[in-house]
LOMI-831552 format. One record per residue (C-alpha): z, x, y; residue in three letters. Coordinates in nm, 3 decimals, decimal comma, padded with zeros to 5 digits. Each point is the difference from the previous one (the first is absolute). Layout:
! LOMI-831552
+---------+---------+---------+---------+
!       z !       x !       y ! residuo !
+---------+---------+---------+---------+
!       Z !       X !       Y !     Ala !
...
+---------+---------+---------+---------+
END
This chain:
! LOMI-831552
+---------+---------+---------+---------+
!       z !       x !       y ! residuo !
+---------+---------+---------+---------+
!  00,000 !  00,000 !  00,000 !     Met !
! -00,101 !  00,145 !  00,333 !     Ala !
!  00,279 !  00,064 !  00,242 !     Thr !
! -00,021 ! -00,085 !  00,367 !     Tyr !
! -00,006 !  00,306 !  00,223 !     Arg !
!  00,171 ! -00,056 !  00,328 !     Glu !
! -00,209 !  00,103 !  00,298 !     Arg !
!  00,171 !  00,211 !  00,268 !     Pro !
!  00,113 ! -00,187 !  00,306 !     Gly !
! -00,122 !  00,076 !  00,352 !     Pro !
!  00,302 !  00,227 !  00,072 !     Phe !
!  00,013 !  00,179 ! -00,336 !     Gln !
! -00,201 !  00,294 !  00,127 !     Tyr !
!  00,094 !  00,245 ! -00,273 !     Ser !
! -00,163 ! -00,218 ! -00,266 !     Arg !
! -00,338 ! -00,018 !  00,171 !     Lys !
! -00,258 !  00,256 ! -00,107 !     Leu !
! -00,153 !  00,015 !  00,347 !     Ser !
!  00,336 !  00,083 !  00,159 !     Met !
!  00,070 !  00,261 ! -00,265 !     Gln !
! -00,332 !  00,168 !  00,073 !     Leu !
!  00,070 ! -00,007 !  00,374 !     Ile !
!  00,344 !  00,150 ! -00,057 !     Phe !
! -00,133 !  00,287 ! -00,211 !     Phe !
! -00,286 !  00,067 !  00,244 !     Ala !
!  00,246 !  00,008 !  00,291 !     Ser !
!  00,233 !  00,233 ! -00,191 !     Ala !
! -00,287 !  00,240 ! -00,074 !     Ile !
! -00,113 ! -00,009 !  00,364 !     Phe !
!  00,351 !  00,075 !  00,127 !     Leu !
!  00,128 !  00,252 ! -00,251 !     Tyr !
! -00,309 !  00,183 ! -00,126 !     Ala !
! -00,008 !  00,242 !  00,299 !     Pro !
!  00,369 !  00,082 ! -00,052 !     Ile !
! -00,053 !  00,062 ! -00,371 !     Ile !
! -00,300 !  00,223 !  00,073 !     Val !
!  00,202 !  00,200 !  00,253 !     Leu !
!  00,283 !  00,053 ! -00,250 !     Ile !
! -00,237 !  00,097 ! -00,282 !     Val !
! -00,197 !  00,249 !  00,210 !     Tyr !
!  00,318 !  00,162 !  00,128 !     Ser !
!  00,001 !  00,163 ! -00,345 !     Phe !
! -00,367 !  00,101 !  00,020 !     Asn !
! -00,056 !  00,375 ! -00,024 !     Asn !
! -00,237 !  00,008 !  00,293 !     Ser !
!  00,013 !  00,158 !  00,345 !     Arg !
! -00,116 ! -00,320 !  00,167 !     Arg !
!  00,207 ! -00,316 ! -00,020 !     Gly !
! -00,306 ! -00,215 !  00,050 !     Gly !
! -00,181 !  00,152 ! -00,296 !     Asn !
! -00,070 ! -00,283 ! -00,246 !     Val !
! -00,083 !  00,244 ! -00,280 !     Ile !
!  00,294 !  00,059 ! -00,232 !     Trp !
!  00,059 !  00,377 ! -00,031 !     Arg !
!  00,307 ! -00,012 ! -00,222 !     Gly !
!  00,367 ! -00,088 !  00,016 !     Phe !
!  00,236 !  00,204 !  00,217 !     Thr !
!  00,327 ! -00,035 !  00,190 !     Thr !
! -00,058 !  00,303 !  00,221 !     Asp !
! -00,065 ! -00,209 !  00,309 !     Tyr !
!  00,342 ! -00,163 ! -00,028 !     Tyr !
!  00,150 !  00,349 !  00,007 !     Ala !
! -00,214 !  00,086 !  00,302 !     Lys !
!  00,112 ! -00,318 !  00,175 !     Ala !
!  00,367 !  00,078 ! -00,056 !     Phe !
! -00,056 !  00,362 !  00,109 !     Asn !
! -00,171 ! -00,108 !  00,322 !     Asn !
!  00,266 !  00,076 !  00,262 !     Thr !
! -00,142 ! -00,220 !  00,275 !     Glu !
! -00,041 ! -00,291 ! -00,241 !     Leu !
!  00,358 !  00,035 ! -00,125 !     Met !
!  00,134 !  00,017 !  00,357 !     Ile !
! -00,189 ! -00,320 !  00,080 !     Ala !
!  00,139 ! -00,159 ! -00,316 !     Phe !
!  00,352 !  00,105 !  00,102 !     Gly !
! -00,054 ! -00,157 !  00,343 !     Asn !
! -00,112 ! -00,325 ! -00,164 !     Ser !
!  00,303 ! -00,007 ! -00,231 !     Ile !
!  00,238 !  00,072 !  00,289 !     Thr !
! -00,151 ! -00,272 !  00,218 !     Ile !
! -00,001 ! -00,246 ! -00,289 !     Ala !
!  00,368 !  00,061 ! -00,086 !     Val !
!  00,123 ! -00,030 !  00,359 !     Ile !
! -00,213 ! -00,304 !  00,080 !     Ser !
!  00,106 ! -00,166 ! -00,326 !     Thr !
!  00,370 !  00,034 !  00,084 !     Ile !
! -00,043 ! -00,151 !  00,345 !     Phe !
! -00,245 ! -00,262 ! -00,124 !     Ser !
!  00,240 ! -00,126 ! -00,268 !     Val !
!  00,294 ! -00,018 !  00,243 !     Val !
! -00,202 ! -00,179 !  00,270 !     Leu !
! -00,173 ! -00,218 ! -00,258 !     Gly !
!  00,330 ! -00,105 ! -00,157 !     Ala !
!  00,157 ! -00,086 !  00,335 !     Leu !
! -00,312 ! -00,191 !  00,105 !     Thr !
! -00,017 ! -00,188 ! -00,331 !     Ala !
!  00,366 ! -00,102 !  00,017 !     Val !
! -00,039 ! -00,114 !  00,362 !     Ala !
! -00,307 ! -00,211 ! -00,079 !     Leu !
!  00,156 ! -00,142 ! -00,316 !     Trp !
!  00,347 ! -00,084 !  00,129 !     Arg !
! -00,017 ! -00,079 !  00,370 !     Phe !
! -00,171 ! -00,258 !  00,216 !     Arg !
! -00,078 !  00,101 !  00,355 !     Phe !
! -00,245 ! -00,091 !  00,277 !     Pro !
! -00,359 !  00,120 ! -00,046 !     Leu !
!  00,064 !  00,092 ! -00,361 !     Lys !
! -00,363 ! -00,074 ! -00,104 !     Pro !
! -00,119 !  00,231 !  00,277 !     Val !
!  00,230 !  00,275 ! -00,126 !     Phe !
! -00,125 ! -00,052 ! -00,356 !     Glu !
! -00,357 !  00,031 !  00,122 !     Gly !
!  00,081 !  00,321 !  00,187 !     Met !
!  00,160 !  00,147 ! -00,310 !     Val !
! -00,305 ! -00,086 ! -00,211 !     Ala !
! -00,248 !  00,122 !  00,264 !     Leu !
! -00,026 !  00,362 ! -00,127 !     Pro !
! -00,093 ! -00,139 ! -00,342 !     Ile !
! -00,299 ! -00,204 !  00,118 !     Val !
! -00,152 !  00,200 !  00,284 !     Ile !
! -00,258 !  00,270 ! -00,083 !     Pro !
!  00,145 !  00,347 ! -00,043 !     Glu !
! -00,244 !  00,153 !  00,243 !     Ile !
!  00,122 ! -00,235 !  00,275 !     Cys !
!  00,358 !  00,094 ! -00,075 !     Met !
! -00,084 !  00,369 ! -00,007 !     Gly !
! -00,174 ! -00,017 !  00,338 !     Val !
!  00,286 ! -00,202 !  00,153 !     Ser !
!  00,261 !  00,249 ! -00,124 !     Leu !
! -00,203 !  00,294 !  00,129 !     Ala !
! -00,027 ! -00,166 !  00,342 !     Met !
!  00,372 ! -00,081 ! -00,005 !     Phe !
!  00,088 !  00,365 ! -00,066 !     Tyr !
! -00,241 !  00,117 !  00,270 !     Ala !
!  00,112 ! -00,234 !  00,279 !     Tyr !
!  00,373 ! -00,027 ! -00,076 !     Ser !
!  00,068 !  00,372 ! -00,014 !     Gly !
!  00,158 ! -00,040 ! -00,343 !     Trp !
! -00,250 !  00,235 ! -00,159 !     Asn !
!  00,184 !  00,281 ! -00,183 !     Val !
! -00,199 !  00,327 !  00,012 !     Pro !
! -00,158 !  00,086 ! -00,333 !     Ser !
!  00,116 !  00,361 !  00,036 !     Asp !
!  00,366 ! -00,106 ! -00,010 !     Ser !
!  00,217 !  00,139 ! -00,283 !     Pro !
! -00,043 ! -00,167 ! -00,337 !     Trp !
!  00,073 ! -00,287 ! -00,069 !     Pro !
!  00,024 ! -00,106 !  00,367 !     Leu !
! -00,376 !  00,049 !  00,030 !     Asn !
! -00,041 ! -00,291 ! -00,244 !     Leu !
!  00,188 ! -00,244 !  00,226 !     Thr !
! -00,307 ! -00,180 !  00,138 !     Asn !
! -00,147 ! -00,065 ! -00,344 !     Ile !
!  00,337 ! -00,102 ! -00,143 !     Thr !
!  00,060 ! -00,259 !  00,272 !     Ile !
! -00,350 ! -00,135 ! -00,051 !     Ala !
!  00,057 ! -00,031 ! -00,376 !     His !
!  00,333 ! -00,178 !  00,053 !     Ile !
! -00,174 ! -00,244 !  00,232 !     Thr !
! -00,251 ! -00,118 ! -00,261 !     Phe !
!  00,217 !  00,050 ! -00,311 !     Ser !
!  00,317 ! -00,191 !  00,076 !     Phe !
! -00,169 ! -00,344 !  00,023 !     Pro !
! -00,116 !  00,041 ! -00,361 !     Phe !
!  00,354 !  00,086 ! -00,107 !     Ala !
!  00,135 ! -00,296 !  00,198 !     Ala !
! -00,235 ! -00,243 ! -00,175 !     Met !
!  00,091 !  00,129 ! -00,346 !     Val !
!  00,374 ! -00,013 !  00,072 !     Ile !
! -00,022 ! -00,346 !  00,153 !     Arg !
! -00,178 ! -00,126 ! -00,311 !     Thr !
!  00,289 !  00,127 ! -00,205 !     Arg !
!  00,253 ! -00,170 !  00,230 !     Leu !
! -00,173 ! -00,335 ! -00,055 !     Ala !
!  00,154 ! -00,012 ! -00,350 !     Ser !
!  00,356 !  00,065 !  00,121 !     Phe !
!  00,258 ! -00,269 ! -00,075 !     Asn !
!  00,190 ! -00,062 !  00,323 !     Arg !
!  00,283 ! -00,163 ! -00,196 !     Glu !
!  00,103 !  00,345 ! -00,121 !     Met !
!  00,037 !  00,112 !  00,359 !     Glu !
!  00,204 ! -00,307 !  00,090 !     Glu !
!  00,222 !  00,044 ! -00,304 !     Ala !
!  00,070 !  00,362 !  00,091 !     Ala !
!  00,097 ! -00,101 !  00,355 !     Lys !
!  00,231 ! -00,271 ! -00,137 !     Asp !
!  00,173 !  00,270 ! -00,206 !     Leu !
!  00,064 !  00,206 !  00,313 !     Gly !
! -00,297 !  00,239 !  00,010 !     Ala !
! -00,114 !  00,122 !  00,338 !     Thr !
! -00,360 ! -00,006 !  00,120 !     Glu !
! -00,035 !  00,371 ! -00,078 !     Phe !
!  00,143 ! -00,042 ! -00,350 !     Gln !
! -00,234 ! -00,289 ! -00,070 !     Val !
! -00,297 !  00,207 !  00,114 !     Phe !
!  00,108 !  00,310 ! -00,193 !     Arg !
!  00,117 ! -00,158 ! -00,326 !     Asp !
! -00,220 ! -00,310 ! -00,034 !     Ile !
! -00,307 !  00,001 !  00,224 !     Leu !
! -00,088 !  00,370 ! -00,025 !     Leu !
!  00,001 !  00,012 ! -00,385 !     Pro !
! -00,224 ! -00,307 !  00,000 !     His !
! -00,237 !  00,175 !  00,243 !     Met !
! -00,013 !  00,321 ! -00,206 !     Lys !
! -00,328 ! -00,071 ! -00,187 !     Pro !
! -00,165 ! -00,095 !  00,330 !     Gly !
!  00,137 !  00,309 !  00,170 !     Leu !
! -00,139 !  00,227 ! -00,272 !     Ile !
! -00,336 ! -00,176 ! -00,006 !     Ala !
! -00,021 !  00,008 !  00,380 !     Gly !
!  00,089 !  00,369 !  00,006 !     Ala !
! -00,265 !  00,091 ! -00,257 !     Leu !
! -00,259 ! -00,211 !  00,183 !     Leu !
!  00,084 !  00,162 !  00,335 !     Ala !
! -00,013 !  00,346 ! -00,157 !     Phe !
! -00,341 ! -00,070 ! -00,153 !     Thr !
! -00,142 ! -00,139 !  00,324 !     Leu !
!  00,123 !  00,302 !  00,195 !     Ser !
! -00,122 !  00,252 ! -00,256 !     Leu !
! -00,352 ! -00,147 ! -00,012 !     Asp !
! -00,054 ! -00,082 !  00,365 !     Asp !
! -00,294 !  00,165 !  00,172 !     Phe !
! -00,119 ! -00,212 !  00,294 !     Val !
!  00,326 ! -00,030 !  00,194 !     Ile !
!  00,094 !  00,360 ! -00,081 !     Thr !
! -00,338 !  00,117 !  00,128 !     Phe !
!  00,072 ! -00,143 !  00,346 !     Phe !
!  00,363 !  00,116 !  00,023 !     Thr !
! -00,017 !  00,347 ! -00,156 !     Ser !
! -00,052 !  00,335 !  00,170 !     Gly !
! -00,157 !  00,333 ! -00,097 !     Pro !
!  00,327 !  00,120 ! -00,155 !     Asn !
!  00,092 ! -00,327 ! -00,170 !     Thr !
! -00,260 ! -00,034 ! -00,273 !     Val !
!  00,086 ! -00,239 ! -00,283 !     Thr !
! -00,144 ! -00,009 ! -00,349 !     Phe !
! -00,264 ! -00,274 !  00,061 !     Pro !
! -00,106 !  00,169 !  00,325 !     Ile !
! -00,033 !  00,336 ! -00,174 !     Lys !
! -00,206 ! -00,148 ! -00,284 !     Val !
! -00,227 ! -00,168 !  00,257 !     Tyr !
! -00,052 !  00,329 !  00,185 !     Ser !
! -00,090 !  00,172 ! -00,329 !     Met !
! -00,246 ! -00,275 ! -00,094 !     Val !
! -00,185 !  00,039 !  00,331 !     Arg !
! -00,127 !  00,342 ! -00,111 !     Phe !
! -00,066 ! -00,064 ! -00,369 !     Ser !
!  00,135 ! -00,191 ! -00,296 !     Val !
!  00,156 !  00,244 ! -00,246 !     Thr !
!  00,185 ! -00,054 ! -00,328 !     Pro !
!  00,311 !  00,118 !  00,184 !     Glu !
! -00,027 ! -00,304 !  00,226 !     Ile !
! -00,051 ! -00,221 ! -00,305 !     Asn !
!  00,314 !  00,148 ! -00,158 !     Ala !
!  00,208 ! -00,049 !  00,315 !     Ala !
! -00,126 ! -00,357 !  00,037 !     Ser !
!  00,079 ! -00,071 ! -00,365 !     Thr !
!  00,358 !  00,117 !  00,047 !     Val !
!  00,039 ! -00,229 !  00,300 !     Leu !
! -00,155 ! -00,294 ! -00,187 !     Ile !
!  00,227 !  00,047 ! -00,301 !     Val !
!  00,309 !  00,030 !  00,220 !     Leu !
! -00,098 ! -00,312 !  00,193 !     Thr !
! -00,064 ! -00,200 ! -00,316 !     Leu !
!  00,335 !  00,102 ! -00,147 !     Leu !
!  00,192 ! -00,096 !  00,313 !     Leu !
! -00,190 ! -00,328 !  00,033 !     Thr !
!  00,067 ! -00,089 ! -00,364 !     Ala !
!  00,371 !  00,071 !  00,040 !     Val !
!  00,012 ! -00,204 !  00,322 !     Ala !
! -00,173 ! -00,296 ! -00,168 !     Met !
!  00,235 !  00,031 ! -00,297 !     Arg !
!  00,308 ! -00,022 !  00,221 !     Phe !
! -00,152 ! -00,281 !  00,207 !     Gln !
! -00,073 ! -00,206 ! -00,312 !     Asn !
!  00,347 !  00,074 ! -00,131 !     Phe !
!  00,149 ! -00,118 !  00,326 !     Gly !
! -00,197 ! -00,321 ! -00,007 !     Gly !
!  00,096 ! -00,097 ! -00,356 !     Thr !
!  00,364 !  00,109 ! -00,022 !     Ser !
!  00,281 ! -00,228 !  00,094 !     Lys !
+---------+---------+---------+---------+
END
């Protein structure tokens, strides 16, 4: 006896062959260049753009790690990312708590201002920050002692990173049971004790996810850094871009692969903590 095969509904996209084909075609379009870059970072060829496979080698990874200027740029990126992440998480947590708990005049306007760095183009933000430094006199000379010479870039990264952390933390706060807070106050807990012992542990997955997201955004940023950096404040993406302008070498492929792998790892961990925060009680 023939069985009736249920046809997929209009919103069951994963069961439609056409949508499956579109998904796989989109995945190939998006990720094929990255895969090619990673594969040819192991190509034993003097030219990174050489499509002819000359053999497997890891020599160019050693050259990348032995490149002093590249490692200094990488150290600058790590330093900026760590500092901006700390400030971004603190500001994001305070902003998230304020938007979640309090009602005040023009709150929608404040929410829109917080979300503005997320939606505006990076090039517009980079130009605006460069003009702000130029006309306000805030510009810290790039020949200042390290890490003070990274101040301009760090402030710029905090500006566009903390709204992302605030959104992630606020999403986590949406699942908080206010009755726990009220019960703690009834038992004599102060506002600080409630925040430290009840609210902060609940926010922990969001804080970690927001920190990893802010770190990844800062580490990868190119456009805003390009407008706010100086000759002595070269970051890793800026250095890779300057190397690419002359020629694409396997050393550049190796350095880019390291950055891609690091970014993917941090993004995966951030998503893991964010999902954990959204499902735990």
